[in-house]
KEFI-869329 format. One record per residue (C-alpha): residue in one letter; x, z, y; residue number from 1. Coordinates in steps of 0.5 Angstrom, whole numbers, plus 2048, in hexadecimal, padded with zeros to 3 digits. Layout:
! KEFI-869329
   rest     u     w     v    nr
      A     X     Z     Y   NUM
...
***
This chain:
! KEFI-869329
   rest     u     w     v    nr
      M   787   857   7DF     1
      P   78B   85C   7DA     2
      D   78A   857   7D4     3
      V   78D   851   7D8     4
      R   793   855   7D9     5
      Q   794   858   7D2     6
      T   794   851   7D0     7
      L   799   84E   7D5     8
      L   79E   853   7D4     9
      P   7A0   850   7CD    10
      A   7A1   849   7D1    11
      V   7A6   84D   7D6    12
      L   7AA   84F   7D0    13
      I   7AA   848   7CD    14
      F   7AC   846   7D4    15
      I   7B2   84B   7D4    16
      A   7B4   849   7CC    17
      F   7B4   841   7CE    18
      R   7B8   843   7D4    19
      F   7BD   846   7D0    20
      S   7BD   841   7CA    21
      V   7BE   83B   7CF    22
      A   7C4   83F   7D2    23
      I   7C8   83E   7CB    24
      A   7C4   838   7C9    25
      D   7C7   830   7C8    26
      E   7C6   82D   7CF    27
      A   7C5   826   7CC    28
      G   7C0   821   7CF    29
      R   7B9   823   7D0    30
      A   7B2   820   7D2    31
      T   7AD   823   7D7    32
      A   7A6   823   7D8    33
      L   7A7   822   7DF    34
      D   7A8   81B   7DF    35
      D   7A4   815   7E2    36
      I   79D   815   7DF    37
      S   798   80F   7DF    38
      V   791   80F   7DE    39
      T   78B   80A   7DD    40
      A   786   80F   7DE    41
      T   783   80B   7E4    42
      R   783   805   7DF    43
      V   78A   802   7E2    44
      E   790   805   7E1    45
      K   793   809   7E7    46
      S   798   80F   7E8    47
      L   794   816   7E7    48
      E   796   818   7EE    49
      T   793   812   7F1    50
      V   78C   813   7EE    51
      P   787   815   7F4    52
      A   784   81A   7EF    53
      A   785   820   7EA    54
      V   788   81D   7E4    55
      G   78C   821   7DE    56
      I   790   81E   7D8    57
      V   793   821   7D2    58
      Q   798   81D   7CE    59
      Q   79A   81C   7C7    60
      E   79F   822   7C6    61
      E   79A   827   7C9    62
      I   794   825   7C4    63
      Q   798   824   7BE    64
      F   79D   82A   7BF    65
      A   79D   82F   7B9    66
      E   795   82F   7BA    67
      P   790   830   7B4    68
      Q   78C   82A   7B7    69
      L   785   82D   7B6    70
      G   783   82B   7BD    71
      L   785   827   7C4    72
      D   784   82E   7C8    73
      E   78B   830   7C5    74
      S   78F   82C   7CA    75
      L   789   82B   7CF    76
      A   789   832   7D1    77
      K   78F   831   7D6    78
      V   78A   82C   7DA    79
      P   787   830   7DF    80
      G   77F   82E   7E0    81
      I   77E   82D   7D9    82
      F   77B   833   7D4    83
      M   77A   832   7CD    84
      Q   776   836   7C8    85
      N   774   836   7C0    86
      R   77B   833   7BD    87
      Y   779   837   7B7    88
      N   772   834   7B5    89
      F   773   82D   7B3    90
      A   76B   82C   7B2    91
      Q   76A   82D   7B9    92
      D   771   829   7BC    93
      L   775   82B   7C1    94
      R   771   82D   7C8    95
      V   775   82A   7CE    96
      S   773   82B   7D5    97
      I   776   829   7DC    98
      R   774   82C   7E2    99
      G   76E   82F   7DE   100
      F   76C   829   7DC   101
      G   76B   829   7D4   102
      A   76A   830   7D4   103
      R   763   82F   7D2   104
      S   764   82C   7CC   105
      A   762   82F   7C5   106
      F   766   82A   7C1   107
      G   76B   824   7C3   108
      I   76D   823   7CA   109
      R   768   821   7D0   110
      G   769   81F   7D7   111
      I   771   81C   7D5   112
      K   773   815   7D4   113
      V   778   815   7CE   114
      L   77C   80F   7CC   115
      V   781   80E   7C7   116
      D   786   808   7C7   117
      G   781   805   7CC   118
      I   77B   805   7C8   119
      P   775   80A   7CA   120
      E   774   810   7C5   121
      T   76E   812   7CA   122
      L   768   80F   7C7   123
      P   763   80B   7CD   124
      D   75F   811   7CD   125
      G   765   815   7CF   126
      Q   766   819   7C9   127
      A   76D   81A   7C6   128
      N   770   81C   7C0   129
      V   777   81E   7BF   130
      D   777   81F   7B7   131
      S   77A   819   7B6   132
      I   780   819   7BB   133
      D   786   819   7B7   134
      I   78B   81E   7BB   135
      G   791   81D   7B6   136
      S   792   816   7B9   137
      I   790   817   7C1   138
      G   795   815   7C6   139
      N   792   818   7CC   140
      M   78B   81A   7CF   141
      Q   789   819   7D6   142
      V   784   81D   7D9   143
      I   780   81B   7E0   144
      R   77D   821   7E3   145
      G   777   820   7E7   146
      P   772   81A   7E7   147
      V   774   814   7E5   148
      S   76D   810   7E4   149
      A   770   80B   7E9   150
      L   775   809   7E4   151
      Y   772   80B   7DD   152
      G   76B   80B   7DE   153
      N   766   810   7DA   154
      A   76B   817   7DB   155
      S   76A   81C   7E1   156
      G   770   821   7DF   157
      G   776   81C   7DE   158
      A   77A   818   7D9   159
      L   77E   81A   7D3   160
      L   783   814   7D1   161
      I   787   814   7CB   162
      E   78C   80F   7C9   163
      S   78F   80F   7C2   164
      E   797   80F   7C2   165
      Q   79B   809   7C2   166
      P   79E   806   7BC   167
      P   7A6   807   7BC   168
      D   7AB   801   7BC   169
      T   7AE   804   7B5   170
      P   7A9   805   7B0   171
      F   7A7   80C   7AD   172
      I   7A3   810   7A8   173
      S   7A2   817   7A9   174
      F   79E   81C   7A5   175
      R   79C   823   7A8   176
      P   798   828   7A4   177
      T   796   82F   7A7   178
      F   793   835   7A4   179
      G   790   83B   7A7   180
      E   78B   841   7A6   181
      D   784   840   7A5   182
      G   785   83B   7A0   183
      F   788   836   7A5   184
      Q   78B   830   7A3   185
      K   78D   829   7A6   186
      H   791   824   7A4   187
      Q   793   81D   7A8   188
      L   797   817   7A5   189
      K   799   813   7AB   190
      F   79D   80C   7AC   191
      G   79E   807   7B1   192
      G   7A3   802   7B4   193
      K   7A3   7FB   7B7   194
      H   7A5   7F4   7B4   195
      E   7A6   7EF   7B9   196
      R   7A0   7EE   7BD   197
      F   79C   7F3   7B8   198
      D   79C   7FA   7B9   199
      Y   798   7FF   7B5   200
      L   796   807   7B4   201
      L   792   80A   7AE   202
      N   790   811   7AD   203
      I   78D   815   7A7   204
      S   78B   81C   7A8   205
      D   787   821   7A3   206
      L   784   827   7A6   207
      S   781   82D   7A2   208
      Y   780   834   7A5   209
      D   77C   83A   7A2   210
      G   77A   83C   7A9   211
      Y   77B   843   7AC   212
      R   773   845   7AC   213
      E   76F   844   7A6   214
      H   76C   83D   7A5   215
      S   771   83A   7A9   216
      A   775   835   7A4   217
      T   776   82E   7A6   218
      E   77A   828   7A3   219
      L   77C   822   7A6   220
      S   780   81C   7A5   221
      A   782   817   7AA   222
      L   785   810   7AB   223
      N   788   80E   7B2   224
      S   78B   807   7B2   225
      K   78D   803   7B8   226
      F   790   7FC   7B8   227
      G   793   7F8   7BD   228
      F   795   7F0   7BE   229
      D   798   7ED   7C4   230
      F   796   7E6   7C5   231
      A   79C   7E1   7C8   232
      G   798   7E0   7CF   233
      G   798   7E8   7D0   234
      G   792   7EA   7CD   235
      R   791   7F0   7C9   236
      L   78C   7F1   7C3   237
      T   78B   7F8   7C1   238
      T   787   7FA   7BB   239
      V   784   801   7BA   240
      L   781   803   7B3   241
      N   77F   80B   7B2   242
      Y   77C   80D   7AC   243
      T   779   815   7AB   244
      D   776   818   7A5   245
      S   774   81F   7A6   246
      P   76F   821   7A0   247
      Q   76F   829   7A2   248
      A   76F   82C   7A9   249
      D   76B   832   7A8   250
      D   767   836   7AE   251
      P   768   83E   7AE   252
      G   763   83E   7B4   253
      G   763   842   7BA   254
      L   763   84A   7BA   255
      T   760   84F   7BE   256
      E   765   854   7C2   257
      A   762   85A   7BD   258
      L   764   855   7B7   259
      V   76B   853   7BA   260
      D   76D   85A   7BB   261
      E   76A   85C   7B3   262
      D   76E   856   7B0   263
      P   771   850   7B4   264
      T   772   84C   7AD   265
      Q   76B   84C   7AB   266
      A   767   846   7AC   267
      W   75F   846   7AE   268
      T   75B   848   7A8   269
      R   757   842   7A9   270
      N   75D   83D   7AA   271
      L   75F   840   7A3   272
      S   759   840   79F   273
      L   757   839   7A2   274
      D   75E   836   7A1   275
      S   75F   834   7A8   276
      G   764   82E   7AA   277
      E   765   827   7AA   278
      K   768   821   7A6   279
      L   76B   81B   7AA   280
      E   76E   814   7A8   281
      Q   771   810   7AE   282
      T   774   809   7AF   283
      R   777   807   7B6   284
      L   779   800   7B7   285
      G   77C   7FD   7BD   286
      F   77F   7F8   7C1   287
      V   783   7F7   7C8   288
      Y   786   7F1   7CA   289
      D   78A   7F1   7D0   290
      R   78E   7EB   7D4   291
      P   790   7E9   7DB   292
      L   78C   7E4   7DE   293
      G   791   7E0   7E3   294
      E   796   7E4   7E7   295
      R   791   7E9   7EA   296
      G   78C   7EA   7E5   297
      E   78B   7EE   7DF   298
      L   785   7EE   7DA   299
      R   783   7F3   7D5   300
      V   77D   7F2   7D0   301
      R   77B   7F7   7CB   302
      N   776   7F7   7C5   303
      Y   774   7FD   7C0   304
      Y   76F   7FF   7BA   305
      V   76E   805   7B8   306
      S   76A   808   7B1   307
      R   768   80F   7B1   308
      D   764   812   7AB   309
      L   762   819   7AC   310
      A   75F   81E   7A8   311
      N   75D   825   7AB   312
      R   75A   82B   7A8   313
      L   757   830   7AE   314
      P   754   837   7AE   315
      I   74D   835   7B1   316
      G   746   837   7AF   317
      A   745   83B   7A9   318
      T   748   836   7A4   319
      G   74D   833   7A8   320
      H   74E   82C   7AA   321
      G   752   826   7A7   322
      I   754   820   7AC   323
      L   757   819   7AA   324
      L   75A   815   7AF   325
      D   75C   80E   7AE   326
      R   760   80C   7B4   327
      F   763   805   7B7   328
      A   766   804   7BD   329
      F   769   7FE   7C0   330
      G   76B   7FB   7C7   331
      G   770   7F7   7CB   332
      G   773   7F6   7D2   333
      A   777   7F2   7D6   334
      Q   77C   7F5   7DC   335
      Y   780   7F0   7E1   336
      T   785   7F3   7E6   337
      H   788   7EF   7EC   338
      T   78E   7F1   7EF   339
      A   78F   7ED   7F6   340
      P   791   7EF   7FD   341
      F   78B   7F0   802   342
      S   78C   7EF   80A   343
      G   794   7F1   808   344
      H   793   7F7   804   345
      A   792   7F8   7FC   346
      N   78C   7F7   7F9   347
      R   789   7F8   7F2   348
      L   782   7F6   7F0   349
      T   77F   7F8   7E9   350
      L   778   7F5   7E7   351
      G   775   7F7   7E0   352
      V   76F   7F7   7DC   353
      D   76D   7FB   7D6   354
      L   768   7FA   7D1   355
      D   766   7FF   7CB   356
      R   760   800   7C6   357
      Q   75F   806   7C2   358
      E   75A   806   7BC   359
      D   758   80C   7B8   360
      E   753   80D   7B2   361
      R   751   814   7B2   362
      K   74D   817   7AD   363
      R   74B   81F   7AC   364
      F   749   823   7A6   365
      L   747   82A   7A4   366
      L   74C   82C   7A0   367
      A   74A   82E   799   368
      G   750   832   796   369
      D   756   82E   795   370
      S   752   827   796   371
      L   74E   824   79B   372
      G   746   825   79B   373
      T   741   823   79F   374
      K   742   81E   7A5   375
      I   740   820   7AC   376
      Q   743   81B   7B0   377
      D   746   813   7AF   378
      Q   748   80F   7B6   379
      D   74C   80A   7B8   380
      E   750   80B   7BF   381
      Q   754   806   7C3   382
      V   758   807   7C9   383
      D   75A   801   7CD   384
      S   75F   802   7D3   385
      I   762   7FD   7D8   386
      G   767   7FF   7DD   387
      V   76A   7FA   7E3   388
      Y   770   7FD   7E7   389
      I   774   7FB   7EC   390
      Q   77A   7FF   7EF   391
      N   77F   7FD   7F5   392
      E   786   801   7F7   393
      Y   788   7FF   7FD   394
      S   78F   801   800   395
      I   78D   802   808   396
      S   795   804   809   397
      E   79B   806   804   398
      Q   798   80D   805   399
      M   791   80C   804   400
      E   78C   809   7FF   401
      L   785   808   7FF   402
      T   781   808   7F9   403
      L   779   805   7F9   404
      G   775   804   7F3   405
      G   76E   804   7F0   406
      R   76A   803   7E9   407
      Y   763   801   7E7   408
      D   761   804   7E1   409
      R   75A   802   7DD   410
      L   758   806   7D7   411
      D   752   805   7D2   412
      F   750   80A   7CD   413
      D   74B   807   7C8   414
      V   748   80B   7C2   415
      D   743   808   7BD   416
      D   73F   80E   7B9   417
      N   73F   80C   7B1   418
      F   73B   812   7AF   419
      L   734   811   7B2   420
      S   731   817   7AE   421
      N   731   81B   7B4   422
      G   730   816   7B9   423
      D   734   810   7BD   424
      D   73A   814   7C1   425
      S   73D   80D   7C2   426
      G   740   80C   7C9   427
      D   745   80A   7CE   428
      R   749   80C   7D4   429
      S   74D   808   7D9   430
      F   753   80B   7DE   431
      R   756   807   7E4   432
      K   75C   80A   7E8   433
      F   761   808   7ED   434
      S   767   80C   7ED   435
      P   76C   80B   7F3   436
      T   773   80E   7F4   437
      L   777   80E   7FA   438
      G   77E   811   7FA   439
      L   784   811   7FF   440
      R   78B   813   7FD   441
      Y   791   815   802   442
      T   798   816   801   443
      P   79C   818   807   444
      R   7A2   819   803   445
      P   7A5   818   7FC   446
      G   7A2   81D   7F7   447
      L   79C   81F   7FC   448
      N   796   81C   7FA   449
      L   78F   81E   7FE   450
      Y   788   81B   7FC   451
      A   781   81C   7FD   452
      N   77B   818   7F9   453
      I   774   818   7FA   454
      S   770   816   7F3   455
      R   769   816   7F0   456
      S   768   816   7E9   457
      F   762   817   7E4   458
      E   761   819   7DD   459
      S   75B   817   7D9   460
      P   758   81B   7D4   461
      T   75A   819   7CD   462
      A   755   816   7C8   463
      V   755   81D   7C4   464
      E   754   821   7CB   465
      L   74E   81C   7CD   466
      R   74B   81F   7C7   467
      D   744   822   7C9   468
      P   742   829   7C7   469
      D   73B   827   7C6   470
      G   73C   821   7C2   471
      A   741   81C   7BE   472
      G   742   817   7C4   473
      F   746   818   7CA   474
      N   744   81D   7D0   475
      Q   742   819   7D6   476
      E   743   81E   7DB   477
      L   74A   81F   7DA   478
      D   74F   81B   7DF   479
      P   756   81A   7DF   480
      Q   75B   81F   7E3   481
      V   75E   81C   7E9   482
      A   764   81F   7EC   483
      T   768   81E   7F3   484
      S   76F   820   7F4   485
      Y   773   822   7F9   486
      E   77B   823   7F8   487
      I   781   824   7FB   488
      G   788   825   7F8   489
      V   78F   825   7F8   490
      K   794   823   7F3   491
      G   79B   821   7F2   492
      V   7A2   822   7EF   493
      L   7A8   826   7F3   494
      G   7AF   824   7F2   495
      G   7AD   822   7EB   496
      E   7AD   829   7E9   497
      V   7A5   82B   7EA   498
      R   79F   828   7E9   499
      Y   799   82A   7ED   500
      D   791   829   7ED   501
      L   78C   82C   7F1   502
      A   785   82A   7F2   503
      L   77F   82D   7F6   504
      F   778   82A   7F5   505
      T   771   82C   7F6   506
      M   76B   828   7F3   507
      D   764   828   7F4   508
      V   760   826   7ED   509
      T   758   825   7ED   510
      D   754   825   7E7   511
      E   759   829   7E3   512
      L   758   828   7DB   513
      V   757   82F   7D8   514
      P   756   831   7D1   515
      F   751   836   7CE   516
      E   74F   838   7C7   517
      I   749   838   7C3   518
      D   74A   83B   7BC   519
      D   751   838   7BC   520
      T   74F   832   7BE   521
      E   752   82F   7C5   522
      F   74F   82C   7CA   523
      Y   750   82A   7D1   524
      E   74D   82B   7D8   525
      N   750   829   7DF   526
      A   752   82F   7E4   527
      G   750   82D   7EC   528
      E   757   82D   7EF   529
      S   75E   831   7EE   530
      R   764   831   7F1   531
      R   76B   831   7EF   532
      N   771   834   7F2   533
      G   778   834   7EF   534
      L   780   834   7F0   535
      E   785   831   7EB   536
      A   78C   832   7EB   537
      Q   792   830   7E6   538
      L   799   832   7E7   539
      V   79E   82F   7E2   540
      F   7A5   830   7E3   541
      E   7AC   832   7DF   542
      P   7AE   839   7E1   543
      I   7B4   838   7DC   544
      K   7B7   832   7D8   545
      Y   7B3   830   7D3   546
      L   7AD   834   7D4   547
      I   7A7   831   7D7   548
      A   7A2   836   7DA   549
      T   79B   834   7DC   550
      L   796   838   7DF   551
      A   78F   836   7E0   552
      Y   789   83A   7E4   553
      T   782   838   7E5   554
      Y   77D   83C   7E9   555
      S   775   83A   7E8   556
      D   770   83C   7ED   557
      F   76A   838   7EA   558
      E   763   83B   7EC   559
      F   75B   838   7EB   560
      D   759   837   7F2   561
      E   752   836   7F0   562
      F   74F   837   7E9   563
      I   749   839   7E7   564
      D   748   837   7DF   565
      D   742   835   7DB   566
      N   740   83C   7DA   567
      G   740   83E   7E2   568
      N   746   842   7E1   569
      D   74A   841   7E8   570
      F   752   841   7E7   571
      S   753   83F   7EE   572
      G   75A   842   7F0   573
      N   75C   843   7E9   574
      V   763   841   7E6   575
      I   763   83B   7E1   576
      P   764   83D   7DA   577
      G   769   83B   7D6   578
      V   76F   83B   7DB   579
      P   774   840   7DC   580
      E   776   842   7E4   581
      N   77D   842   7E2   582
      L   781   83F   7DD   583
      L   789   83F   7DD   584
      S   78E   83D   7D8   585
      A   795   83D   7D8   586
      D   79A   839   7D3   587
      F   7A1   83A   7D2   588
      T   7A4   834   7CE   589
      Y   7AB   834   7CC   590
      T   7AF   82E   7C9   591
      H   7B6   82F   7C8   592
      P   7BB   828   7C5   593
      N   7BD   82C   7C0   594
      G   7B6   82C   7BC   595
      I   7B3   833   7BE   596
      Y   7AD   832   7C1   597
      S   7A7   838   7C3   598
      Q   7A1   839   7C7   599
      F   79D   83F   7C9   600
      T   796   83E   7CC   601
      A   791   843   7D0   602
      L   78A   841   7D2   603
      Y   786   846   7D6   604
      V   77E   844   7D6   605
      D   77A   848   7DB   606
      E   773   84B   7D8   607
      I   76E   846   7D7   608
      Y   766   846   7D8   609
      A   763   844   7D2   610
      N   75B   843   7D5   611
      N   758   840   7DC   612
      A   756   847   7DD   613
      N   75D   84A   7DD   614
      T   75B   850   7D9   615
      V   760   84F   7D3   616
      T   767   84E   7D4   617
      N   76D   84C   7D0   618
      D   773   851   7D1   619
      S   779   84E   7D4   620
      Y   77F   84D   7CF   621
      T   787   84B   7CF   622
      V   789   848   7C9   623
      A   791   846   7C8   624
      D   794   841   7C3   625
      L   79B   841   7C0   626
      R   79E   83A   7BD   627
      L   7A6   83A   7BB   628
      G   7A9   834   7B8   629
      Y   7B0   830   7B6   630
      S   7B2   829   7B5   631
      K   7B8   827   7B1   632
      F   7BA   820   7B0   633
      I   7BE   81E   7AA   634
      G   7BF   816   7AA   635
      P   7B8   813   7AB   636
      W   7B5   819   7A9   637
      E   7B2   81E   7AE   638
      I   7AF   825   7AB   639
      S   7AB   829   7AF   640
      P   7A8   830   7AD   641
      F   7A4   834   7B1   642
      V   7A0   83A   7B1   643
      G   79A   83D   7B6   644
      V   796   843   7B8   645
      N   78F   842   7BB   646
      N   78C   848   7BE   647
      M   793   84B   7BE   648
      F   790   852   7C1   649
      D   78A   852   7BC   650
      K   785   852   7C2   651
      Q   77D   852   7BF   652
      Y   77A   84D   7C4   653
      N   774   848   7C3   654
      G   777   840   7C2   655
      N   770   83D   7C4   656
      V   76A   83F   7C8   657
      R   763   83C   7C7   658
      I   75F   83B   7CE   659
      N   758   83E   7CE   660
      A   759   83F   7C6   661
      F   752   841   7C3   662
      G   752   848   7C0   663
      G   758   84A   7C4   664
      R   75D   847   7BF   665
      Y   761   845   7C5   666
      F   768   846   7C2   667
      E   76D   843   7BD   668
      P   773   848   7BB   669
      A   77A   845   7BB   670
      P   77F   846   7B6   671
      D   784   84C   7B6   672
      R   78B   84B   7B6   673
      D   78D   846   7B1   674
      V   794   843   7AF   675
      Y   795   83C   7AD   676
      A   79B   838   7AB   677
      G   79D   831   7A9   678
      L   7A3   82C   7A9   679
      T   7A4   824   7AB   680
      L   7A8   820   7A7   681
      R   7A9   819   7AB   682
      Y   7AE   813   7A8   683
      D   7B0   80D   7AD   684
      F   7B1   807   7AA   685
      E   7B7   805   7AD   686
      G   7BA   7FE   7AD   687
***
């Protein structure tokens, strides 16, 4: 792969330059990314190395490190097993897939559970959007790779758990303006601190971006806040409030290969003429209460409310369609953890229940120029979910731990048709699933952890995916997909200098949910069976002082075992579209005590099949980014200018592939080389 070698050569040169700079630099104290890490991915706090599953984490410095903060993929790319597309189309949202789950999504995230500060961003029907997640105040992101329904319910591929940064003891205020090409501007104002038992963090951001392609502009303003109060008895109440307003998110649409070759910056003509795109406004309010119960028990109770208004213009039919969505979701849950010896060995038991409801008022119109014309759909959709789970971690010996758990989920979908001129399409669907899991971890010596797990998970169609091609109600023949996963792995830390993680897995999936398009409208069907074999590896080490290298590799062998679609086409034996066979990332981050920091990243993405027939492919590509910055402290002030170059070698590639796209418009080109620069000003209120 000559493209890879050409891209990695500058990394070698940068490495040599770092080596020289370190030889003459100040030898002051330093921090390392190889310190012990605790995660809560399995709903209880645990050392990263002792979790009997594939879990990755990125920290605050990696997320906010001189990044433009356009998408979560900027920092998640260094985690193996996760593949992301569509950073530059805000109307479609970031597409995230873990072990292939989520790759089918035309917009938003499917098959992956997303939680922010303990509050679900994923709706009861399984759909998640990350357009309201404030990147500028993220403290860490944890990624579970593999089936997690036994813990989190309706999700097959994994989970993405996001925590806002913790307020510091010393109150502060910071301002971060960033400017770049294609009209990119993002401004952030952040402040936080602690006062006795109360702590707070607020971040206000405003983004405007003209976009690389025609008709791809966006505007988005957001407020993210987190408040904590510690009670005298050891309890803690955390309140999160998030508000997002995006009055513009244009959708340039997909292009054919010929149109990409002609001009990658153009929009699809119908998307342009019909002004395709969306407007949204969302408010999310959540409460999480934690407190100890006695000497061995811990209780967590959560409650949340989400309101979302969406207006969408779609290039469907002769005139186009306009959609108005008024959504209200709410829910709560409780979890109790009891830690006490059993038969002379350590034991931890976790019990929990989740209750969630989603209420959507959906209206569809024919477009009449800039306005909405004739109404063609008016329905109320309701999704109720209840999940009850149990997990037990038992230490068989000091070196071996057994984890056993299961979860029962019930989902009820109801649609009430209020537009009866074309018949009554009211209906309902119900799904019941039990998802067990079994994990074993063996630590023969410090720094070496072996594990194995068997898990089963399910993923229901979302309310939109249940749309019937023959009517406005629910498709009565579409079923959830069920995955059974077998995984083995090894991970640990060697001498405090190298962190390693290797996972091998195979999965059998029945009733795989597969998209197809009719006149630019996406529908879904079940494939018979599919098989997924994969390898994921990550290596984090410090080759020289102050330089952290992170290498991640993913191999994916995903195929349809049995799949004959509704038109009689036999795709058995074909590769599942939307996932590259090989995915390789390299990240070199240098942080010196004298204030200099820099980062070089390279990502290689293998070719991707764009359709079930495997007759259309998206070419492989390698893209590299470089970021440089400097932090200077002057009394209570911190001044941190930075500059970055995305796609520094000016490669032409597609940032998104639309699976089984209508009219052969599979491709969404990504920007060529672009430069951005910014400055962080921070003031700490001492005393």
